[in-house]
C-alpha positions in Angstrom: 96.4 55.1 83.0 97.1 58.6 84.4 95.7 58.6 88.0 95.1 61.5 90.3 93.8 61.9 93.8 90.1 61.0 94.1 89.5 64.1 96.0 90.3 66.3 93.0 87.1 65.8 91.2 84.8 68.0 93.4 87.4 70.8 93.4 87.7 70.7 89.6 84.0 70.4 88.7 82.7 73.3 86.6 85.8 75.4 87.2 88.5 77.0 85.0 91.7 75.0 85.8 95.1 76.5 85.3 97.8 73.7 85.2 101.3 74.8 86.0 103.3 73.2 83.0 107.0 73.4 83.0 107.4 70.6 80.5 108.9 68.2 83.1 107.6 64.8 83.8 105.4 65.7 86.8 103.6 68.7 85.1 103.2 66.8 81.9 101.7 63.7 83.7 99.3 66.2 85.5 98.3 68.0 82.3 97.5 64.8 80.5 95.6 63.4 83.5 93.5 66.6 83.8 92.9 66.7 80.0 91.5 63.1 80.2 89.1 64.1 83.0 88.0 67.6 81.7 84.9 66.3 80.0 84.0 64.0 82.9 84.1 66.9 85.5 83.0 69.7 83.1 86.0 71.9 83.6 88.0 74.0 81.2 91.8 73.4 81.2 94.5 75.8 80.4 98.3 75.3 80.6 100.5 78.1 82.1 104.2 78.0 81.6 106.6 80.3 83.4 109.8 81.2 81.5 112.0 82.3 84.3 114.8 83.8 82.2 117.5 81.7 84.1 118.7 79.2 81.6 118.9 81.2 78.3 118.3 79.3 75.2 117.4 76.1 77.1 114.7 77.9 79.0 113.3 79.4 75.8 113.3 76.0 74.1 111.3 74.6 77.1 108.7 77.4 76.5 108.4 76.5 72.8 108.2 72.8 73.5 105.3 73.4 75.9 103.5 75.5 73.4 103.9 72.8 70.8 102.8 70.0 73.1 99.7 71.9 74.1 98.9 72.6 70.5 98.9 68.9 69.7 96.8 68.1 72.8 94.3 70.9 72.0 95.0 72.6 75.3 95.2 76.5 75.4 98.7 77.5 76.6 99.9 80.8 78.0 103.7 81.4 78.4 104.5 84.1 81.0 108.1 85.5 81.1 109.5 86.1 84.6 112.8 88.1 84.9 113.7 86.4 88.2 117.2 87.8 88.5 116.1 91.3 87.5 113.4 91.4 90.1 115.0 89.8 93.1 114.7 91.6 96.3 117.9 92.5 98.2 119.0 89.3 100.0 116.3 87.2 98.2 117.3 83.8 96.8 116.6 82.8 93.3 114.1 80.2 94.4 112.2 82.6 96.7 112.2 85.2 94.1 110.7 82.8 91.5 108.1 81.6 93.9 107.1 85.2 94.7 106.8 86.1 91.0 104.8 83.1 90.1 102.4 83.8 92.9 102.0 87.4 91.6 101.0 86.0 88.2 98.7 83.4 89.7 97.0 86.2 91.5 96.6 88.2 88.3 95.0 85.2 86.7 92.8 84.6 89.7 91.7 88.2 89.6 90.5 87.8 86.0 88.8 84.5 86.8 87.9 84.4 90.5 86.3 80.9 90.0 89.7 79.3 88.9 91.8 76.7 90.6 95.5 76.2 90.0 96.8 72.6 89.7 100.5 71.8 90.5 102.4 68.7 89.8 104.1 68.2 93.0 104.4 64.4 93.7 105.1 62.2 96.7 108.9 62.6 96.3 108.5 66.4 96.4 106.5 66.1 99.6 109.3 64.1 101.2 111.9 66.6 100.2 109.8 69.4 101.5 109.5 67.6 104.9 113.4 67.5 105.2 113.8 71.1 104.2 111.2 72.3 106.7 112.7 70.0 109.4 116.1 71.5 108.8 114.5 75.0 109.1 112.9 74.2 112.4 109.2 74.2 111.3 106.2 73.2 113.4 103.7 70.6 112.3 101.9 73.0 110.0 105.3 73.8 108.3 106.4 70.2 108.0 103.1 69.4 106.2 102.9 72.6 104.2 102.8 70.7 100.9 99.2 69.6 101.0 96.5 68.5 98.5 94.6 71.7 98.9 95.8 75.1 100.0 94.6 78.7 99.6 97.3 81.3 99.3 96.2 85.0 99.1 92.8 84.0 97.8 94.2 81.7 95.1 93.1 78.0 95.4 95.8 75.5 94.7 95.4 71.6 94.4 98.2 69.1 94.1 96.6 65.9 92.8 99.8 63.9 92.5 101.0 63.9 96.1 100.2 60.2 96.5 102.2 59.2 93.5 105.9 58.7 93.3 108.3 60.2 90.7 109.1 56.6 89.5 105.5 55.8 88.9 105.0 59.1 87.0 108.0 58.5 84.7 107.2 54.8 84.2 103.5 55.7 83.2 104.8 58.4 80.8 107.2 56.1 79.1 104.6 53.3 78.7 102.4 55.9 77.0 105.3 56.8 74.6 105.6 60.3 76.0 108.8 62.4 76.3 109.4 65.4 78.5 111.8 68.2 79.1 114.8 68.0 81.5 115.8 71.1 83.5 119.6 71.0 83.7 119.6 73.0 86.8 117.7 70.1 88.7 121.1 68.1 88.2 123.2 70.6 90.0 123.5 69.6 93.6 125.8 72.5 94.4 123.3 75.2 93.2 120.1 74.4 95.1 119.6 72.7 98.5 116.6 70.8 97.2 118.7 69.3 94.6 121.4 68.3 97.0 118.7 66.6 99.2 117.3 64.8 96.2 120.5 63.7 94.5 122.8 63.1 97.5 121.1 62.7 100.9 117.9 60.8 100.1 119.7 58.0 98.0 121.9 57.4 101.0 118.9 57.0 103.3 117.2 54.7 100.8 120.3 52.5 100.9 120.6 52.4 104.6 116.9 52.3 105.5 115.1 50.7 102.5 111.7 51.1 104.2 112.3 54.7 105.4 110.1 56.2 102.7 107.0 54.3 103.7 107.6 55.1 107.3 108.1 58.8 106.6 104.9 58.9 104.5 103.0 57.4 107.5 104.6 60.0 109.7 103.7 62.8 107.3 100.0 61.7 107.3 100.0 61.5 111.2 101.7 64.9 111.6 99.3 66.4 109.0 96.3 65.2 111.1 97.9 66.7 114.2 98.4 70.0 112.3 94.9 70.1 111.1 93.7 69.7 114.6 95.9 72.5 115.9 94.9 74.8 112.9 91.2 74.1 113.6 91.7 74.9 117.3 93.7 78.0 116.6 90.9 79.3 114.2 88.3 78.8 116.9 90.4 80.5 119.5 91.0 83.5 117.1 87.2 83.7 116.3 86.5 83.8 119.9 88.9 86.7 120.5 87.3 88.4 117.4 83.8 88.0 118.7 84.8 89.5 122.1 86.7 92.1 120.2 89.5 91.5 122.7 93.1 91.0 121.6 94.6 92.3 124.9 98.0 90.9 126.0 96.2 88.8 128.7 94.2 87.0 125.9 97.4 86.2 124.1 99.1 84.9 127.1 96.2 82.6 127.8 96.9 80.7 124.6 98.8 77.4 124.5 102.1 77.8 122.8 100.9 75.6 120.0 98.1 77.9 119.3 99.9 81.1 119.9 101.9 81.1 116.7 98.9 80.0 114.6 96.5 82.6 116.1 99.2 85.3 115.3 99.3 84.1 111.7 95.5 84.5 111.3 95.6 87.9 113.3 98.3 89.2 110.8 96.7 87.7 107.7 93.5 89.5 108.3 95.0 92.9 109.0 97.7 92.8 106.4 95.4 91.4 103.7 98.1 88.6 102.9 99.5 85.6 104.4 102.3 86.3 106.9 104.1 83.4 108.5 105.6 84.4 111.8 109.2 83.3 112.2 110.8 82.2 115.5 112.2 85.7 116.1 108.8 87.5 115.7 107.2 84.9 117.9 109.8 85.5 120.7 109.7 89.2 120.5 105.9 89.5 120.4 105.7 86.8 123.2 107.9 89.0 125.5 106.0 92.1 124.6 102.6 90.6 125.5 104.1 88.7 128.6 105.0 92.2 130.2 102.7 94.7 128.6 103.4 98.4 129.2 101.4 100.4 131.7 100.5 104.0 132.0 99.4 104.5 128.5 102.7 103.4 127.0 103.1 101.0 124.2 105.7 98.6 122.6 106.4 98.2 119.0 107.2 94.8 117.5 108.8 95.1 114.1 107.6 92.9 111.1 110.8 92.1 109.2 109.1 91.0 106.1 106.8 94.1 106.0 108.5 97.3 106.8 105.3 99.3 106.2 103.4 97.8 109.3 104.3 96.8 112.9 102.6 95.2 115.8 101.7 97.6 118.6 101.3 96.2 122.1 99.4 98.3 124.7 98.2 97.4 128.1 94.7 96.5 126.9 95.1 96.0 123.2 97.3 94.5 120.5 97.0 96.0 116.9 98.6 96.2 113.6 99.6 99.8 112.6 100.8 101.3 109.4 103.9 103.5 109.4 102.9 107.1 108.7 104.3 108.6 105.4 106.4 111.6 106.4 104.8 114.5 104.8 106.9 117.2 103.0 106.8 120.7 104.3 104.2 123.0 102.7 104.0 126.8 102.2 100.5 128.2 103.2 99.3 131.7 102.3 96.2 132.0 104.4 95.1 135.1 102.7 95.1 133.4 99.2 93.3 130.3 100.5 92.0 130.1 103.9 91.9 126.3 104.0 94.7 123.7 103.5 94.9 120.0 103.9 98.0 118.5 105.5 98.0 114.8 105.9 95.0 113.8 107.9 94.2 117.4 109.0 92.5 120.4 107.5 93.5 123.8 108.7 91.1 126.7 108.4 92.2 130.3 109.1 89.5 133.1 109.8 89.5 136.6 111.1 87.2 136.9 114.0 86.1 139.7 116.3 87.6 138.3 119.5 89.1 135.1 120.9 86.8 132.5 122.5 89.2 129.9 123.9 88.0 126.3 123.5 89.7 122.9 122.7 93.3 122.3 121.7 92.4 122.0 118.1 91.6 125.7 117.9 94.1 128.6 118.3 93.9 132.4 118.3 96.7 134.6 117.1 97.4 138.3 116.8 96.3 140.2 113.8 100.0 140.6 113.2 100.3 136.9 112.2 102.0 136.9 108.8 99.9 135.8 105.8 102.6 133.3 104.7 103.1 130.4 107.1 104.8 126.9 106.9 103.5 123.6 107.8 105.7 120.5 108.4 106.0 117.5 110.9 108.1 117.7 113.9 111.9 117.2 113.9 113.8 115.1 116.5 115.1 117.1 119.3 112.9 120.2 118.5 111.7 122.5 121.3 109.2 125.3 121.7 108.1 127.6 124.6 104.6 126.6 125.3 101.9 129.3 126.1 102.1 130.0 129.8 105.7 128.8 130.2 109.0 130.7 130.1 111.5 128.1 128.9 111.6 125.7 126.0 110.2 122.2 126.2 111.0 119.2 123.9 108.2 118.5 121.5 108.5 114.9 122.5 107.4 115.8 126.0 104.5 117.8 124.8 103.4 114.9 122.7 103.6 112.6 125.8 101.7 115.1 128.0 99.0 115.1 125.3 98.9 111.3 125.4 99.7 111.0 121.6 101.3 107.7 120.8 104.7 107.8 119.1 103.3 106.0 116.1 100.8 108.8 115.5 103.1 111.8 116.0 104.2 112.0 112.4 100.7 112.6 111.3 100.3 115.9 113.3 101.0 119.2 111.6 103.4 121.7 113.1 102.4 125.3 112.2 105.4 127.5 111.8 106.4 131.1 111.0 108.3 131.7 107.8 111.7 131.4 109.8 110.7 127.9 111.1 109.7 129.0 114.6 106.9 126.9 115.9 103.4 128.5 116.4 101.2 125.6 117.2 100.7 121.8 117.1 97.0 121.2 116.9 95.8 118.8 119.5 99.0 119.3 121.4 100.1 122.9 122.5 100.4 126.3 121.1 103.6 128.6 121.7 103.9 131.9 123.2 104.5 133.5 119.9 101.9 136.2 118.6 99.2 135.7 121.2 95.8 137.1 120.5 94.7 140.2 122.6 91.3 141.5 123.0 89.4 142.5 119.7 90.1 141.2 116.2 92.4 138.3 115.8 93.2 135.3 113.6 91.6 132.0 114.4 93.0 128.8 113.1 91.0 125.6 113.4 92.3 122.1 112.8 89.9 119.4 111.8 90.9 115.7 111.6 89.8 114.1 108.4 88.2 110.6 108.3 
């Protein structure tokens, strides 16, 4: 009576199956269909209900109804509260926040049961609505067919076994079985959510004007999904070739067909960020311009990731990489006589009294014995200058970093050693100042060591 996709069996077999259960007709149909097959495919079934905290008493009543229905069916049920409005990010819509919070919870359940699969009740009508919404957004073939039978999002396996079944068939089957379900009043408000407006106003007009439109669109969806599968497969192969050659130079990116460019970038970002990151049109255009005209002479270009402020794309002449933003370190006081070693960011500084200077690399500096015991360590400030050793006039620190071939994205990690009044003594790996030079005889040696 309750049918699901034949492809679901192998993915369910022997696993722990979490079924998203809102109490609506789709999720109820899916829960009952899975329950009827749990013995056949030897999987354990659990219902998960998210209480979004958006509809007050109605929402709480839905959660209680789901608990009671699962109790009658003998299915374990977990109700998870989500404070959607309280946890929305600035500028984030309600629907986007709800999706993000649900995914966070699915990831927690997956972490506790890595073998699990999540079953969702999206049906053929949902898939059609998704096609229109993605089309209006300007999505490519992958985006237009994003609602698929199987998907893996940040390590969580999702299946949608009802994508071939219409909403009408689902509700007719439930009524024939004597089942009732919950109605979410927000689904009837066309002025609140774009999907509702599409479902309640636009699609009925299309059905009236073009009675066979849905069948045609379903055929188109299947064809576009086939095309998208081919492009994604080709992009994975191209990405793996670049990985095997360990070459992500701008020239390699420019050689990609535009249909593969966006998909390879998605795989590239996913592996380096540890999460799925879908490049939007703005990122594709900015990154495309950066690799089309890569910088020369050791320079680089930064391409911002709007959805991840902690990272950015760095384009250099022979390399494209994802970099993390350095956390700006607070200033520290260092009494070298009380402790001769101190760690500042990724560096360890070691102070010692030695018999005479033996000048070596830029990570070792020698100072007069008059060097005060109390020193300060901080990062550089914009516009700061110092008089380098061997010069007579101040030079911008920015120029000193450039001369030392230190990229702008690394400069915040370099310690600046200062006197108590803030005067700059030395930047390890860059330059020391003219202050307190060592003479012959006993002096203070300070070494800087980069930590792994």
